[in-house]
C-alpha positions as CSV (number, residue, x, y, z in Angstrom):
1,Q,166.8,-52.5,-53.7
2,V,164.4,-52.2,-56.6
3,Q,165.9,-50.8,-59.8
4,L,164.7,-50.1,-63.3
5,V,167.7,-49.6,-65.6
6,E,167.1,-48.3,-69.1
7,S,169.4,-48.7,-72.0
8,G,169.5,-48.4,-75.8
9,G,169.1,-44.7,-76.2
10,G,171.3,-42.6,-78.4
11,L,171.5,-40.4,-81.5
12,V,169.7,-41.5,-84.7
13,Q,168.7,-39.9,-87.9
14,P,165.1,-39.3,-88.9
15,G,163.6,-42.5,-90.2
16,G,165.9,-44.6,-88.2
17,S,165.3,-47.1,-85.4
18,L,166.2,-47.7,-81.8
19,R,165.4,-50.4,-79.3
20,L,165.1,-49.4,-75.7
21,S,165.4,-51.9,-72.9
22,C,164.4,-51.7,-69.3
23,A,165.8,-54.3,-66.9
24,A,163.8,-54.5,-63.7
25,S,164.9,-56.0,-60.4
26,I,161.3,-56.3,-59.2
27,S,159.8,-59.2,-57.3
28,K,156.7,-60.4,-59.1
29,F,157.6,-58.5,-62.2
30,S,155.1,-60.3,-64.3
31,M,152.3,-58.8,-62.3
32,Y,153.2,-55.2,-63.1
33,T,152.0,-53.1,-65.9
34,M,155.1,-51.8,-67.6
35,A,155.2,-48.5,-69.4
36,W,157.4,-46.1,-71.3
37,Y,157.1,-42.4,-70.8
38,R,159.0,-39.6,-72.4
39,Q,159.8,-36.0,-71.6
40,A,161.0,-33.5,-74.1
41,P,162.6,-30.2,-73.1
42,G,160.1,-27.8,-71.9
43,K,157.3,-30.3,-72.0
44,Q,155.4,-32.5,-69.6
45,R,156.2,-36.1,-69.2
46,E,153.8,-38.1,-71.5
47,L,152.9,-41.8,-71.7
48,V,154.2,-43.4,-74.8
49,A,153.1,-47.0,-74.4
50,H,152.2,-49.5,-71.8
51,I,151.9,-53.3,-71.6
52,T,149.8,-55.1,-69.0
53,S,150.5,-58.3,-67.1
54,I,148.6,-60.2,-69.8
55,S,150.5,-58.4,-72.5
56,R,147.8,-56.1,-73.7
57,S,149.4,-52.9,-75.0
58,N,148.3,-49.4,-75.8
59,Y,150.0,-46.5,-77.4
60,A,149.9,-42.8,-77.7
61,D,148.4,-41.6,-81.0
62,S,151.7,-40.0,-81.9
63,V,153.6,-43.3,-81.9
64,K,151.0,-45.8,-83.1
65,G,152.2,-47.9,-86.0
66,R,155.8,-46.9,-85.4
67,F,156.6,-48.1,-81.8
68,A,156.1,-51.5,-80.3
69,I,156.3,-52.4,-76.6
70,S,157.0,-55.9,-75.5
71,R,158.0,-57.8,-72.3
72,D,160.0,-60.8,-71.4
73,N,159.0,-61.9,-68.0
74,A,161.7,-64.5,-67.8
75,K,164.2,-61.7,-68.1
76,N,162.3,-59.1,-66.1
77,T,162.7,-56.8,-69.1
78,V,160.5,-54.6,-71.1
79,Y,161.4,-53.3,-74.5
80,L,160.4,-50.4,-76.8
81,Q,161.1,-50.9,-80.5
82,M,161.0,-47.5,-82.1
83,N,160.9,-47.3,-85.9
84,S,160.5,-44.4,-88.4
85,L,161.8,-42.0,-85.8
86,K,160.9,-38.3,-86.1
87,F,162.5,-35.2,-84.8
88,E,159.6,-34.8,-82.4
89,D,160.5,-38.2,-80.8
90,T,163.5,-36.6,-79.2
91,A,163.2,-36.9,-75.4
92,V,164.3,-38.6,-72.3
93,Y,162.5,-41.9,-72.2
94,Y,161.6,-43.4,-68.8
95,C,160.6,-46.9,-67.8
96,N,157.8,-47.2,-65.3
97,A,156.5,-50.1,-63.3
98,R,152.9,-49.7,-62.2
99,P,151.8,-52.1,-59.5
100,P,148.6,-54.2,-59.5
101,S,147.7,-52.9,-56.1
102,I,147.8,-49.5,-54.5
103,T,149.5,-51.0,-51.5
104,W,152.5,-51.8,-53.7
105,A,155.2,-49.3,-54.7
106,E,155.5,-47.8,-58.2
107,Y,158.9,-47.5,-59.7
108,W,160.7,-45.3,-62.2
109,G,163.9,-45.6,-64.0
110,Q,166.5,-42.8,-64.4
111,G,165.8,-42.3,-68.1
112,T,167.7,-42.7,-71.4
113,Q,168.2,-40.0,-73.9
114,V,166.9,-40.4,-77.4
115,T,167.9,-37.8,-79.9
116,V,166.6,-37.7,-83.5
117,S,168.7,-35.4,-85.6
118,S,170.2,-35.2,-89.1
């Protein structure tokens, strides 16, 4: 059974840092584009960052320069390093595995809560 398991969320003060991890039990993990989404209360889920199979990354404007996405294909894991956290970064963060083919399944994790509060 395919699973994406996020970890690393928690409570942090403004200006602080957190590192999220997503461990994926996916065959051919290296071929997937991996992404982090977030959803704040009362808001739609939004794309935070993604990293392709060749490790090209892209970020939402709101996190550019503060967040960094990376992947370790040997460990089937994707990371999101979050620095200089702001109140508005508070959300549930979800890991997503986007397949290289529409005939393959897409996967989501259960989410991990990140709360930025003083």
